[in-house]
Phi, psi and omega in degrees: 000133179258134178245148176245125178292123183293335181276316186259340184079006182283132178267139180219158172284141179302134177087004178302144183302332180299333180299334180297325184260350183304304185295312178300321180293316180298317179295318182297322181280334178045039178078359180275135171254090187303318177300315179295319180298327180264019177061031173260075190290350179263015182225172174094358180223137175266089185204159179305137177093343180264152173279143180206144169252134183231132174246132171258120188243135173265096187296334178292336182244013182285115178216144178270141175271173179293133178296151176221149179268131176241139179250066186236017177265161178306149179060029177074016179297154182241160177211151178267128182238134176227111179280168178215150173262154178107354175276112184283309182213142170238127178246135176234123182050040176082000180249139177288118180257328177223141175225121184051042176082358181256132178295137182259000177113293185291138175230078186285352178291164179209161176292132181256125178236117175083178181301150178244153182287167174299154181294154176270114183277143177086356179232181177243157179238000000 
């Protein structure tokens, strides 16, 4: 049986694992497109020309590890880090950055300061 999501128009097979996360994600976002709201016009959509980070998750093995404090920020600043198992692949700007929790080398992300321009259509970034 095929179902159509009334909000996105996406068709799925009944019982697909993605249905498990649809409602919590929709509630968390509450209709807000945070990148657009913060004038990051080249983000917030998974479409050609936009920047995107994508996680492929194995929900059967998704577990959070114990949080740990790291002192690796400038001027001895600290941050709380919590790793998780079950992330199969993480892609940033089309490059695999993590696979099964292991760093793969490339880190194409960057610190974003201020508004970003509209996406470049038809090309890659």
